[in-house]
C-alpha positions in Angstrom: 60.6 302.9 89.8 63.3 300.9 91.3 65.7 301.2 88.1 64.9 304.8 88.3 66.2 304.8 92.1 69.0 302.9 91.2 70.2 304.8 87.9 69.7 307.9 90.9 71.6 306.2 93.1 74.6 305.5 90.4 74.1 309.0 89.1 74.4 310.9 93.0 77.4 308.9 93.7 79.3 309.5 90.3 78.7 313.2 91.1 80.3 312.9 94.7 83.2 310.8 93.2 83.9 313.3 90.9 83.5 316.0 93.6 86.3 314.4 95.6 88.7 313.5 92.8 88.9 317.6 92.1 89.1 318.2 95.7 91.8 316.1 96.0 93.4 317.4 93.0 92.9 321.4 94.1 94.8 320.2 97.3 97.4 318.2 96.2 98.0 320.7 93.4 97.9 324.0 96.0 100.4 321.6 98.5 102.8 321.0 95.1 102.7 324.6 94.5 103.5 325.6 97.4 106.8 323.2 97.5 107.8 324.4 93.9 107.6 327.9 94.9 109.7 327.5 98.0 112.4 325.6 95.4 112.3 328.3 92.9 112.5 331.6 95.6 115.5 329.3 96.5 118.3 330.3 94.1 121.2 329.7 96.3 120.0 326.2 97.4 120.5 327.4 101.0 117.1 326.5 102.3 115.0 324.3 99.8 117.6 322.4 97.5 116.4 321.2 94.5 117.2 321.7 90.5 115.3 324.6 90.5 117.9 327.4 89.9 119.3 326.3 86.5 115.9 325.3 85.1 115.0 329.4 86.0 118.1 330.4 84.7 117.3 328.2 81.2 113.7 330.4 81.2 115.4 333.7 81.3 117.5 332.9 78.4 120.7 333.3 80.6 123.7 330.7 81.1 122.8 327.8 83.7 125.8 325.4 83.3 123.7 322.4 81.8 122.3 321.3 78.8 118.2 321.2 78.6 117.8 320.0 75.1 113.8 319.2 75.8 111.4 322.1 75.8 108.4 321.1 77.0 108.4 322.1 80.4 111.1 325.2 79.8 108.4 326.6 76.5 105.6 326.6 79.2 107.5 328.3 81.7 108.5 331.1 79.2 105.1 331.3 78.2 103.7 331.9 82.0 106.6 334.2 82.5 104.8 336.8 80.0 102.7 337.1 83.3 104.0 337.1 86.4 108.1 336.7 87.2 110.2 333.9 86.9 109.9 332.3 90.3 106.1 331.6 89.7 106.4 330.9 85.9 108.6 328.0 87.1 106.4 326.7 90.3 102.9 326.9 87.9 104.7 325.1 85.4 106.2 322.8 87.3 102.7 322.0 89.1 100.4 322.3 86.3 102.5 319.4 84.6 103.0 317.2 87.6 99.2 317.8 88.7 98.6 315.8 85.2 99.8 312.9 86.7 97.2 311.7 88.8 94.2 312.5 86.6 95.8 310.6 84.0 96.8 308.0 86.4 93.2 308.0 87.9 92.0 307.0 84.3 93.7 304.0 83.8 93.4 302.7 86.9 89.5 302.8 87.1 89.8 301.2 83.2 91.9 298.7 84.8 89.6 297.8 87.7 86.4 298.8 86.9 85.0 295.1 85.8 86.2 293.9 89.0 84.8 296.9 90.3 81.2 296.1 88.4 80.9 293.3 90.9 80.6 294.8 94.1 77.6 295.9 95.9 78.7 298.8 96.3 80.6 300.0 93.0 79.2 303.2 92.7 81.5 304.1 95.2 84.4 302.5 94.1 85.7 306.0 92.5 86.5 307.2 96.3 88.9 304.0 96.4 90.7 304.8 93.1 90.9 308.8 93.9 92.7 307.6 97.3 94.7 305.1 95.8 95.8 307.2 93.1 97.0 310.3 95.3 98.4 307.6 97.8 100.9 307.2 94.6 102.5 310.4 94.6 103.6 310.5 98.3 105.4 306.9 98.5 109.1 306.7 98.8 111.9 304.4 99.7 111.7 303.1 103.4 114.0 304.2 105.7 114.6 303.9 109.1 113.7 306.6 112.5 116.4 309.1 113.1 118.8 307.0 115.5 118.9 303.9 114.2 121.1 302.7 111.5 120.8 300.4 108.7 123.8 298.4 107.7 125.6 300.4 104.4 123.0 302.9 104.0 125.3 306.0 103.7 121.9 308.3 103.0 118.2 307.9 103.2 117.7 308.8 100.0 120.4 309.3 97.5 121.7 305.7 96.4 118.5 304.5 97.6 116.1 306.8 95.8 112.2 307.3 95.5 109.3 307.0 92.6 109.1 310.5 94.1 112.0 312.8 93.7 110.3 316.1 94.8 113.3 318.1 94.1 113.6 317.5 90.3 111.2 319.6 88.2 111.4 317.9 84.9 111.1 314.9 86.3 108.1 315.3 88.1 107.1 317.1 84.8 107.2 314.4 82.1 105.3 312.0 84.4 101.8 312.1 83.0 103.2 311.8 79.2 105.2 308.6 80.4 102.0 307.3 82.3 100.0 307.3 79.2 102.6 306.1 77.0 103.5 303.0 79.2 99.7 302.0 79.2 99.4 302.5 75.7 102.1 300.5 74.8 101.1 297.4 77.3 97.7 297.2 75.7 99.6 297.5 72.2 101.7 294.7 73.5 98.4 292.1 73.7 97.7 292.4 69.8 100.2 294.6 67.4 101.1 291.3 66.1 97.9 290.3 64.8 96.0 293.6 63.7 97.4 297.3 63.6 95.6 299.8 65.0 97.4 302.9 63.1 95.6 305.7 65.2 96.6 303.8 68.8 100.1 303.3 67.1 100.3 307.3 66.6 98.9 308.1 69.8 101.2 306.0 71.1 104.7 307.9 69.5 102.9 311.1 70.0 103.0 310.5 73.7 106.6 309.1 73.8 108.0 312.0 71.9 106.4 314.6 74.5 107.9 312.7 77.6 111.3 312.4 75.6 111.0 316.2 75.0 110.1 316.9 78.5 113.0 314.8 79.7 114.4 311.6 78.1 115.6 309.4 81.2 111.7 307.4 81.1 113.0 307.1 77.1 116.2 305.6 77.9 114.5 302.7 79.8 111.7 302.3 78.2 112.4 302.3 74.6 115.3 299.7 75.3 112.8 297.4 77.3 110.7 297.8 74.3 113.3 297.4 71.6 114.5 294.2 73.3 110.9 292.7 73.8 110.4 293.1 70.2 113.4 292.0 68.8 113.2 288.6 71.5 109.3 288.0 69.9 110.8 288.8 66.0 113.5 285.9 66.7 111.1 283.4 68.8 108.9 283.6 66.0 111.3 283.2 63.5 110.7 286.6 61.9 106.8 285.7 61.4 105.9 288.7 63.0 108.3 291.2 61.3 106.2 293.0 59.0 103.7 294.0 62.4 106.9 294.6 64.3 108.3 297.3 61.6 104.4 298.6 61.6 104.6 299.5 65.8 108.5 300.7 65.2 107.6 303.4 62.9 106.0 305.0 66.0 109.5 305.1 67.7 111.4 307.2 64.9 110.1 310.7 66.3 111.6 309.7 69.7 114.7 308.5 67.9 115.5 311.6 65.9 114.8 313.8 69.6 117.2 311.5 71.2 120.0 312.1 68.8 119.5 315.4 68.8 119.4 315.3 72.6 122.5 313.3 72.7 124.8 315.6 70.5 122.8 318.9 72.7 124.0 317.0 76.2 127.3 315.0 74.9 128.6 316.9 72.1 131.7 318.8 71.1 129.6 322.3 72.2 127.8 321.5 74.7 128.6 321.8 78.3 130.1 318.3 78.8 133.1 319.5 76.8 136.0 317.0 75.5 135.4 314.9 79.0 131.9 314.4 78.5 130.2 311.0 77.7 128.9 307.7 78.4 131.1 305.3 80.3 130.5 301.7 81.5 131.4 300.2 84.3 129.5 298.0 87.6 127.9 300.2 89.8 130.8 302.9 89.7 128.8 306.0 90.0 126.7 304.0 92.6 129.1 302.9 94.7 129.9 306.9 95.1 126.8 307.2 97.5 125.7 303.9 98.3 128.0 301.1 100.5 125.1 298.3 100.3 123.7 298.3 97.1 121.7 294.9 97.5 119.9 297.0 100.5 119.5 299.9 98.8 117.4 298.3 95.9 114.6 296.4 98.8 114.7 299.8 100.6 113.6 301.9 97.2 111.0 298.7 96.3 110.4 296.2 99.3 106.6 296.3 98.6 106.5 295.2 94.8 109.1 293.0 95.9 107.1 291.3 98.3 103.8 291.1 96.2 106.1 289.6 93.8 107.4 287.0 95.5 103.7 285.5 95.9 102.5 286.5 92.8 105.1 285.4 90.2 102.5 283.9 87.8 101.2 286.8 87.0 103.9 287.4 85.2 102.9 284.8 82.6 99.3 286.3 81.9 99.4 289.7 82.7 101.2 292.1 80.1 101.4 295.2 82.0 102.4 293.7 84.8 105.0 291.5 83.0 106.3 294.8 81.0 107.0 297.2 84.3 109.2 294.7 85.5 111.1 293.7 82.5 111.4 297.8 82.3 112.2 298.1 86.0 115.1 295.6 85.5 116.4 297.0 82.4 116.5 300.7 84.4 118.4 299.1 87.1 120.9 297.4 84.7 121.4 300.7 82.8 121.8 302.3 86.7 124.1 299.5 87.2 126.7 299.8 84.0 126.4 303.0 82.8 127.7 306.6 84.2 128.4 309.9 82.7 132.2 310.8 82.2 133.3 314.0 83.8 132.4 316.3 86.6 128.9 315.0 86.0 129.7 311.2 87.4 128.7 311.9 90.9 124.8 313.7 89.6 124.0 309.4 88.8 122.1 311.0 86.0 121.2 307.5 84.9 118.6 307.3 88.2 116.3 308.9 87.0 115.4 306.3 84.3 115.5 303.9 87.2 113.1 305.6 89.4 111.0 305.8 86.6 111.0 302.1 86.7 110.2 301.9 90.2 107.5 304.2 89.9 105.8 301.9 87.3 106.2 298.3 89.3 104.5 300.1 92.5 101.6 301.2 89.9 101.2 297.9 88.5 101.6 295.9 91.7 98.8 297.7 93.1 96.5 297.3 90.5 97.2 293.2 90.9 96.6 293.8 94.6 93.3 295.8 94.2 92.2 293.4 91.6 92.4 290.6 94.1 91.4 292.5 97.0 88.1 293.4 95.3 87.9 289.7 94.1 88.5 288.4 97.6 85.6 290.5 99.0 83.4 289.9 96.4 83.8 285.6 96.4 83.4 286.3 100.2 87.0 284.6 100.6 88.2 283.9 104.1 92.1 283.9 102.8 91.5 287.1 101.8 92.7 288.4 104.9 96.3 287.2 103.7 96.5 290.6 101.5 96.9 292.4 104.5 100.8 292.4 105.4 101.1 293.6 101.3 98.6 296.4 102.2 100.6 296.9 105.2 103.8 296.8 103.1 102.5 299.6 100.9 101.5 301.4 104.1 105.0 301.4 105.4 105.9 303.0 101.8 103.2 305.9 102.4 104.2 306.8 105.9 107.8 306.8 105.1 106.8 308.7 102.2 104.5 311.1 103.7 107.8 312.0 106.7 110.1 312.5 103.2 107.7 315.0 101.9 107.0 316.6 105.1 110.8 316.8 105.2 111.6 318.4 101.7 108.8 320.6 102.5 109.8 322.1 105.2 113.0 323.0 104.1 115.5 320.1 104.8 118.6 318.8 102.5 117.3 316.0 100.0 120.8 315.0 99.3 122.0 314.4 103.0 118.4 313.1 104.0 
């Protein structure tokens, strides 16, 4: 009888958790759709500044002044264009792909923490906490000071500092469901690929990496660089004993490499919009310094919470593959932004910042997983020093408050560029 009551409580809690998640997802989707539609209706960028105008022209098959050799987002937009006008097609395509992100993240967050949740007396209700944390991730931003308060060397609040949630760029928002799956799959594979081969999981990883690349290659550039460097280091460190399994995993990257070659020629080739002046240049923070005077401070403002936790959880890097790889990918993304830039009139666009923002996004996610784990364990073990975790949560809350203000600022029609 008691077992039946327990099962009934678990089923009821599961049902409530699902309903709560669906309500949050619908609310989030409607809110984001309203923003994206406002952006699509502002073709001249006068009120709702974004990159939408070029995307809509591409969906219509017209000249946009930019090259977009990554078709997934635009193909979805063209399909929706069969049923509505281009403004709604662009907004709906962005909303649909963006709304897949919290679904995917909620799955991996729950999967990463389930064994810790199971230790709690109220474990059946932890799905609600996971849902709240999941959706909060999509509202965090860089830190900034209130109006009237000057921070040294901070020319802008967003530009030059950057946010894990750049609401003005639809292709960045659209690629994230694929990047999340790719990131978590690869981190899992890293733990075993040298001992055994799982061709099915390798294939799924390669598939989602390709989807990410064909939606926007910015994540792929930093991810592939980080993964390649890490695998090469392991091969050398183990004196080539793991060469064969490394090659087997490397085969999953081949479709993406082919796509990148095609995209590179499409963006920087002789017939591209970049023309003969296009290409990639090298220089220390050359493009970054155009928009930001105090780059070290900008780095801290963008990722204060992850850095704060890392200082006190530095040993976690030795044992936690997910956490370690996220930080390695972040460092690669930071280095690429510091030393690479696009030549010609795209110099000031700082397009390598998109990969950096992906790096920021993932260190936030893995840091949250570590902090949630430590918080749950502190509750289960009734440790008095659990209160020491509060400053970490306050730091995250600070990013969240700034993010909500930033979102409302963008949603009200202000310029992200000058924010």
